[in-house]
C-alpha positions in Angstrom: -0.1 0.0 -0.1 1.5 3.3 -1.0 0.6 6.1 1.4 1.4 9.8 1.2 0.5 12.2 3.4 1.1 16.0 3.4 0.8 17.9 6.7 -1.4 21.4 6.7 -1.7 23.7 9.0 -4.5 24.1 11.9 -3.7 20.1 12.3 -5.0 19.0 8.9 -3.5 16.7 6.5 -3.9 15.7 2.8 -3.7 11.8 2.6 -3.2 10.2 -0.7 -3.7 6.2 -1.0 -3.0 3.8 -3.7 -3.8 0.2 -2.8 -2.3 -2.5 -4.8 -4.2 -4.7 -7.2 -3.6 -8.2 -5.8 -5.0 -6.6 -2.0 -7.8 -5.1 -3.9 -9.0 -8.3 -5.2 -8.2 -10.5 -2.4 -10.2 -8.2 0.0 -13.3 -8.4 -2.9 -12.8 -12.1 -2.8 -13.4 -12.2 0.8 -16.0 -10.0 0.9 -18.0 -12.1 -2.0 -17.5 -15.3 0.0 -19.0 -13.4 3.0 -22.2 -12.3 0.4 -22.5 -16.1 -0.9 -22.8 -17.7 2.7 -25.5 -15.1 3.4 -27.3 -15.2 0.1 -30.6 -16.5 -0.2 -31.3 -17.0 -4.2 -33.9 -19.3 -5.7 -32.4 -22.2 -7.2 -29.3 -22.2 -5.6 -28.0 -23.9 -1.9 -26.9 -21.5 0.6 -22.9 -21.3 0.1 -23.1 -22.7 -3.4 -24.2 -19.6 -5.4 -21.7 -19.0 -7.8 -19.3 -16.0 -7.8 -20.7 -14.6 -11.1 -24.3 -14.1 -9.8 -23.2 -12.9 -6.7 -21.3 -10.1 -8.4 -24.2 -9.8 -10.9 -26.9 -9.3 -8.0 -24.9 -7.7 -5.0 -22.1 -5.8 -7.1 -22.7 -1.9 -5.9 -22.9 -3.9 -2.2 -19.9 -5.8 -2.9 -18.0 -2.3 -4.3 -18.9 -0.2 -1.5 -18.1 -2.5 0.8 -14.8 -3.1 -0.6 -14.3 0.6 -0.8 -15.1 1.2 2.8 -13.0 -2.0 4.3 -9.5 -0.9 2.2 -10.3 2.8 3.4 -10.6 2.3 6.8 -7.3 -0.5 6.6 -5.4 2.8 5.1 -6.4 5.1 7.6 -5.3 2.7 10.2 -1.5 2.1 8.2 -1.5 6.0 7.7 -2.0 6.4 11.3 0.6 4.0 12.6 3.3 4.7 10.0 3.1 8.4 10.3 2.1 8.5 13.9 -1.2 10.0 13.7 -3.8 10.5 16.0 -6.8 10.8 13.3 -9.8 12.4 14.7 -12.2 13.0 11.8 -11.4 11.4 8.0 -13.6 13.6 5.3 -15.4 11.6 2.9 -12.5 10.0 0.2 -12.3 12.2 -2.9 -11.4 11.1 -6.5 -12.0 7.4 -5.7 -10.7 5.5 -8.6 -10.6 1.9 -9.7 -7.6 1.9 -11.9 -7.0 -0.2 -15.4 -4.5 -2.6 -13.5 -7.3 -3.1 -10.7 -5.4 -0.8 -8.1 -8.0 1.4 -5.8 -6.5 5.4 -5.2 -8.1 8.0 -3.2 -7.5 10.8 -0.9 -8.9 12.4 2.2 -8.5 15.4 4.0 -7.7 14.5 7.7 -8.2 16.1 10.9 -5.5 15.0 12.9 -4.8 15.9 16.7 -2.2 18.6 17.6 1.9 17.2 17.9 3.2 18.6 21.3 6.1 17.9 23.9 4.2 17.4 27.3 5.3 19.8 30.0 6.4 18.7 33.3 3.1 17.7 34.9 4.2 15.9 38.3 4.6 18.5 40.9 2.6 21.5 39.8 2.9 24.0 42.7 -0.7 25.1 43.5 -0.9 28.3 45.8 -3.7 28.3 48.0 -5.1 31.0 50.2 -4.9 30.5 54.4 -9.0 31.0 54.4 -11.1 29.1 57.2 -14.1 30.0 58.3 -14.1 32.1 61.6 -17.1 33.8 63.8 -17.5 36.6 62.2 -18.2 34.8 58.8 -21.3 33.2 60.6 -22.0 36.5 62.1 -22.3 37.6 58.8 -24.3 35.0 57.2 -26.7 35.6 60.4 -27.0 39.3 59.6 -27.9 38.1 56.1 -30.3 35.8 57.4 -31.7 38.5 59.8 -32.3 41.1 56.8 -34.6 38.6 55.1 -37.0 38.6 57.9 -37.1 42.7 58.4 -40.1 44.5 58.5 -40.8 47.9 56.6 -41.8 50.8 57.9 -42.6 54.2 56.6 -40.8 57.4 57.4 -42.4 60.8 56.6 -40.5 62.9 59.4 -37.3 63.4 58.7 -34.9 63.2 55.4 -33.4 60.1 53.9 -29.8 59.2 55.8 -27.9 56.4 55.8 -29.3 52.5 56.8 -32.8 53.7 55.0 -34.1 52.2 52.0 -34.9 54.7 49.5 -37.8 54.4 47.0 -37.0 56.3 43.6 -37.2 56.8 40.4 -34.3 57.7 38.1 -32.6 58.2 34.6 -29.5 58.5 33.4 -27.5 60.1 30.6 -23.9 60.9 28.9 -23.5 63.8 27.4 -27.6 64.0 26.6 -27.3 60.9 25.1 -29.5 57.8 26.8 -26.1 55.1 27.7 -27.7 52.4 25.5 -26.3 54.8 22.7 -23.3 55.6 24.3 -22.3 52.1 25.2 -23.8 50.2 22.1 -25.6 47.6 24.2 -28.1 47.3 27.0 -26.5 48.6 30.4 -29.4 47.5 32.5 -30.2 49.1 35.7 -28.1 51.9 35.1 -30.2 53.0 32.6 -32.6 54.2 35.1 -35.8 52.6 36.8 -38.8 53.2 38.7 -39.9 52.6 42.4 -36.3 51.5 43.0 -35.6 50.1 46.5 -31.6 51.8 47.1 -30.4 50.8 50.2 -28.8 54.1 51.5 -24.9 53.1 52.0 -21.7 53.2 50.1 -21.4 51.9 46.3 -25.2 51.3 46.4 -26.1 51.2 42.7 -22.8 53.1 42.0 -19.8 54.6 44.3 -21.3 58.2 45.3 -25.0 57.6 44.3 -26.3 57.1 48.1 -24.1 60.0 49.0 -25.6 62.7 46.9 -29.3 61.6 47.7 -28.2 62.4 51.4 -30.7 64.8 53.6 -33.1 64.6 50.6 -37.0 64.8 51.4 -39.8 62.7 50.3 -40.7 64.4 46.8 -37.5 66.2 46.4 -35.9 65.9 42.9 -31.8 65.7 42.6 -29.4 66.0 39.6 -26.1 64.8 40.1 -23.1 63.6 38.0 -20.9 60.7 39.2 -17.9 58.7 37.3 -18.6 55.0 36.4 -15.6 53.1 38.2 -12.6 51.7 35.9 -14.3 47.8 37.1 -17.4 48.3 36.0 -18.7 45.7 33.6 -19.9 47.5 30.8 -16.2 48.3 29.3 -17.4 50.9 27.5 -18.8 53.5 30.1 -16.1 52.8 32.6 -14.3 56.2 33.4 -17.6 58.2 31.6 -19.2 60.7 33.9 -22.8 60.0 33.8 -25.8 62.4 34.8 -28.3 61.6 37.0 -31.7 62.9 37.5 -34.0 61.6 40.8 -37.0 61.5 42.6 -37.5 60.3 46.1 -40.8 59.1 46.5 -40.4 57.0 49.9 -38.5 56.0 53.1 -38.6 53.1 54.3 -36.8 52.1 57.7 -35.9 48.3 58.1 -36.9 47.0 60.9 -34.8 43.7 62.1 -35.9 41.1 64.2 -33.8 40.2 67.0 -32.0 36.7 67.5 -33.8 33.9 69.4 -34.5 30.5 69.1 -37.9 31.0 67.7 -36.3 33.0 65.1 -33.5 30.2 64.3 -36.8 27.6 64.3 -38.5 29.9 61.3 -34.9 29.4 59.5 -34.1 25.5 60.2 -37.4 24.0 61.7 -36.7 21.8 65.1 -33.5 24.4 65.5 -32.3 26.4 68.2 -30.1 29.7 67.8 -26.9 27.4 68.8 -28.1 24.6 66.2 -28.6 27.4 63.4 -25.1 28.5 63.8 -23.6 25.1 63.8 -25.4 24.5 60.7 -24.4 27.7 58.8 -21.0 26.9 60.2 -21.2 23.3 58.2 -22.4 25.2 54.9 -20.0 27.9 54.9 -17.3 25.1 55.5 -18.6 23.1 52.6 -18.6 25.9 50.1 -15.5 26.8 51.0 -14.2 23.6 50.9 -15.8 23.4 47.5 -14.6 26.7 46.0 -10.9 25.8 47.2 -11.4 22.7 45.2 -12.7 24.2 42.1 -9.7 27.0 42.5 -6.9 24.5 42.8 -8.6 22.5 39.4 -8.8 25.7 37.6 -5.1 26.8 38.7 -4.0 23.6 37.5 -5.3 24.0 34.1 -4.2 27.3 33.7 -0.8 26.4 34.6 -0.8 23.3 31.8 -2.3 25.8 29.3 0.5 28.7 30.1 3.3 25.9 29.8 2.5 24.5 26.2 1.2 25.9 23.1 0.2 24.4 20.0 -2.1 25.0 17.2 -6.0 23.4 17.4 -8.1 21.6 14.6 -9.9 24.6 12.9 -13.0 22.5 12.5 -13.1 21.7 16.6 -12.6 25.3 17.5 -15.4 26.3 15.0 -17.9 23.7 16.0 -16.7 24.4 19.8 -17.0 27.8 19.6 -20.5 27.8 18.1 -21.7 25.2 21.1 -20.2 27.6 23.5 -21.7 30.8 21.9 -25.0 29.2 22.0 -24.9 28.3 25.5 -24.1 32.1 26.4 -27.1 33.2 24.2 -29.6 30.8 26.1 -28.3 32.2 29.4 -28.7 35.7 28.3 -32.2 34.9 27.3 -32.9 33.1 30.5 -31.3 36.3 32.3 -34.3 38.6 30.5 -32.1 39.9 27.6 -33.9 40.3 24.8 -33.0 39.2 21.2 -32.1 42.8 20.1 -29.7 43.0 23.3 -28.4 39.7 21.8 -28.0 40.8 18.4 -26.0 44.0 19.6 -23.7 41.9 21.6 -22.9 39.2 19.0 -19.6 40.1 18.3 -18.7 40.3 21.8 -20.3 36.8 22.4 -18.3 35.2 20.1 -15.1 36.2 20.8 -15.6 35.2 24.2 -16.9 31.6 23.0 -14.0 31.5 20.8 -11.6 32.1 24.0 -13.4 29.4 25.8 -13.4 27.3 23.1 -9.9 27.3 22.9 -9.1 26.8 26.5 -11.0 23.8 26.5 -10.0 22.0 23.8 -6.5 22.8 24.3 -7.2 21.2 27.9 -8.9 18.5 26.6 -5.8 17.2 24.3 -3.3 17.9 27.3 -5.1 15.7 29.7 -6.0 12.9 26.9 -1.8 12.9 26.1 -1.1 12.6 30.3 -3.6 9.8 30.5 -2.1 7.9 27.9 1.4 8.5 29.0 0.3 7.6 32.4 -1.8 4.8 31.2 -4.7 5.9 32.9 -8.2 4.5 31.8 -11.9 3.9 32.6 -12.9 0.5 33.9 -15.9 -1.1 32.8 -17.0 -1.4 36.4 -16.5 2.5 37.0 -18.1 3.3 34.0 -20.8 1.0 34.7 -21.0 2.6 38.5 -21.0 6.1 37.2 -24.3 5.4 34.5 -26.0 3.3 37.5 -25.7 6.7 39.9 -26.9 8.7 36.9 -29.9 6.5 36.2 -30.9 6.8 39.9 -30.6 10.4 39.9 -32.8 10.5 36.5 -35.1 8.1 38.4 -35.0 5.5 35.5 -34.5 1.8 35.3 -30.6 1.5 34.7 -30.6 -0.6 31.3 -33.2 1.7 29.5 -31.1 4.6 30.8 -27.8 2.7 29.4 -29.7 1.8 26.4 -30.6 5.5 25.6 -27.0 6.6 26.6 -25.5 4.0 23.9 -27.9 4.5 21.3 -27.7 8.1 21.4 -23.6 8.4 21.4 -23.6 9.9 24.8 -22.1 7.2 26.5 -18.6 7.5 24.6 -18.6 11.4 26.2 -19.5 9.8 29.6 -16.6 7.9 29.4 -14.2 10.7 28.1 -15.3 13.1 30.4 -14.8 10.5 33.5 -11.4 9.8 32.1 -10.5 13.5 32.4 -11.4 13.9 35.8 -9.5 11.0 36.7 -6.5 12.7 34.8 -7.2 15.8 36.7 -7.3 14.0 40.3 -4.1 12.3 39.3 -2.6 15.6 38.6 -4.0 17.3 42.2 -2.5 14.0 43.8 0.7 14.5 42.8 0.9 18.7 42.8 2.5 20.5 45.4 0.3 22.6 47.5 1.8 25.7 49.3 -0.5 27.9 51.6 0.0 31.7 51.8 0.0 33.2 55.0 -2.2 36.5 54.0 -5.8 36.0 53.8 -7.0 35.9 50.3 -7.9 38.9 48.4 -11.8 38.3 46.6 -10.2 37.5 43.2 -8.2 34.3 45.1 -11.2 31.9 45.8 -13.7 32.0 43.1 -17.0 32.9 43.9 -20.2 32.7 43.0 -21.0 35.6 40.0 -22.2 38.6 41.6 -26.1 39.8 40.5 -27.0 43.4 39.4 -28.7 45.3 41.8 -32.5 44.3 41.7 -34.9 45.6 39.1 -37.7 47.5 40.9 -39.7 45.6 43.0 -42.8 45.9 45.2 -42.2 46.7 49.2 -41.5 43.4 50.5 -43.7 41.3 52.4 -42.8 39.1 55.9 -45.1 36.2 53.4 -42.7 37.4 50.4 -39.4 37.2 52.3 -40.4 33.6 53.7 -40.9 32.3 50.3 -37.5 33.3 49.5 -36.5 30.9 51.8 
């Protein structure tokens, strides 16, 4: 078999193959014999049908099977000869049966990138020295207590720190609407009606609450604020915005006293001491999860920075589209309109492309490490995982497994398990250093912050309890 390989950019290659006539005829003979054994043709006993009859009746199927077998054999030989990891092979081009009986064809291949693995054992991971202390429990208690607060109207004084100001407000930049300046939706910053603003530093924007200090109900105020440099909408950072506000009401938050009854409302059957223990346990569990996520993120980031290689263009395109679709779905689910999505299309695809490349590069690195370390997912491990997923979905294990198999998701599940096992291997062999100083906010992954709430009706005890 004559194999010629032309490597191209972006993990592509052009494969040209010539299969000698004797190989073609030998393989065709085997296929004809198989057809002869299985064929049921009137007038002939099974296995005794002449080859000429078989060729005439099943010629097209025999040729298709012949080409498929020889092409697959050629791909295997090419992979072995050229040390290729073939991800995908496009349908053969220029397939031709030559006059001398030889078969020739060409195919465009997508191959895995070639690279030298960096040193992956003993990677140093720096973790913050973070423990749950009494102040964390106290802060969580305060957050819980605020959910059970009552609100009373204040009518005999101006608004002051600690109040909730119910306001209408609008904003502009140089006489233009903010969406026009930013070229996209800016959410709550554009303006709102009946907005509940907590009178404290950094509410809505730094300086906003201070600008309202001392205002009376019914009073309108105009003021300018500069958008901080860490604001999510990059186009507005450093811009001076003009606000018009009207104070409609002042609400005083009345917090309940902590006692066993209030603790029992939050955790039925518990007292204040038990609630504190529950809170501490939950916070420690959350912290452990965050630190584990931080370790994995730091590990993968260091691996990615240690090696650079091209990625298959087709895979990048497909993964980018998948990531973009997920972002759009999340955006629509969070209340963004289709027009807002359209306006941010370039931004979405740029972020999706970066994430896609990171995911693919990580995948290739972990696969190569698993190969070198001979890591694998056993049949027992796969079966246990399928059983766990079936129980979670409340479906019979056999039916669930068949569904995974038929949809092709079983292979993906096994692949995901292998990558997880490889990450566990790397973490077991990593060097962990704990820093002495308390972590900055960005050191430990946090849940994504939500934008300030949209205008809402006055909270009631019933609605607050529903939130629980």
